[in-house]
N, C-alpha and C positions, 0 to 999 in steps of 0.2 A: 521436548525442547522448550526452553523458556525464552521469552522474547521481551525486549526492553526498547520501547519506542521513544524517540525524542525529536526535537526540531520544530515543534509547533510554535505559534506566536501570532502577533498582530501584524498585519500587512495591509497596505492600501491596495485597492483594486488596480490590476495591471502589474502588480509586483510579483516577486518570486519567493519561494521557500523550498528547502530541501528537508524532507523527513528522513530519519535514519531508524533502523531497527536492528539491534544486535541480538543474535541468537546464541544460546549456549548449546553445548552438545557437539559430539564429534562427527555426526552424520548430516551436517547441515547441507552438504552438497546433494543429498538425495531428497530434499524437501522442495515441494512447490511452495511459493511464498506469495502472499497477497496483501494488499492494502484495502481496507474498508473504511467507510465513514458513516457517521450518524449525526444528522442535524437535529436540532430541537424539534420534538413533535413528529419526527419522521422515522421510518424504519431504517435499519442499517442496510447499506448497499455496498456492493463491491465497486472499487475504483479501478484497480489494476491488479494483475497477477503475472508471475513469471515462473516458468517451469524450471526443473533442474537442468534441462537443456536451455541454455541461455537464449536460444532463438525463439522460444515459445513465450509469447507475451499476449496479454489480453488487456484491453482498455474499454471502459464503458464509453458510450458515444459522446457524452458531454465533456469528457476530458481528452479525447483524442486530439493530438496535435499540440496540446498544452502540457500534459503530464508525461513523464518518462519514468518507468520502473527499471531498476537495475539491481544487480547483486554482485557482491565481491565475496566469493567463497573463501578466499584466504583470510578475510576479516570477519567471516560469519555475519555479514551485514547486508541488508536489503535497503535500498533507497527509493524515495519517491521525489523526483524533481518536479516541482509545480511552477509553471510559468503562466503569465497572463491571468493571474488569479481574479476571480469574480466573487462578488458578495455571496452568491449561491454556493460557493465552495466552502463556506463557513460550516464547520462540523468538528466533531471529535474524530480523529483518524486513528485507526487500529491496524496493527500488522498481525498477520496470521501465517501459520505454517502447517503443512500436512504432507505426509509421505504418499498418501493415496490419491491426492487430487491431481488430475491431469489438466494442464493448461494448454488451450489452443487459442487461436485468434478469435474464436467464436465464444469462448467462455471457459468456465472451469468445471462443467458437468454438474452432476447431482450430488457429488460427495462434498460434505461440509468440511471446512477447515477445523482441525482438532485442537490446535494450540494457538493461544491468543496473547498478545501483549496488552499492557495497559494503554489507554488512549492518550493521544496528545492533541491539544486543542489548537485548531487553526481558525483564526478570525480574520475575515477580509472586510475591510471598511470601504464604503462607497465614497 
């Protein structure tokens, strides 16, 4: 599957952004989807993930209550709604997909995501 992310930009602290990631392929519904981010000088980290069962979602602690991941299988699109943005949310955000990843509220297990989109830059000013 090929992924195309968009929606990044510059926003003031406390503001909101919605990232979108469109996937190609006819088996989108069978993929787990995730959003990752990488800040300058830091390692890439997972932000949120959603399983093919729409009820399976995971969020890292620092974004719980502020970010919401969702998917629209009819549009082959996964979204990340980001509210109450903080300067520490500044990073390049990547979407990812994989058919083997299992998403629970505790995490995504040890399986790596195999398909990645290009990044979209989110900059939060203080």
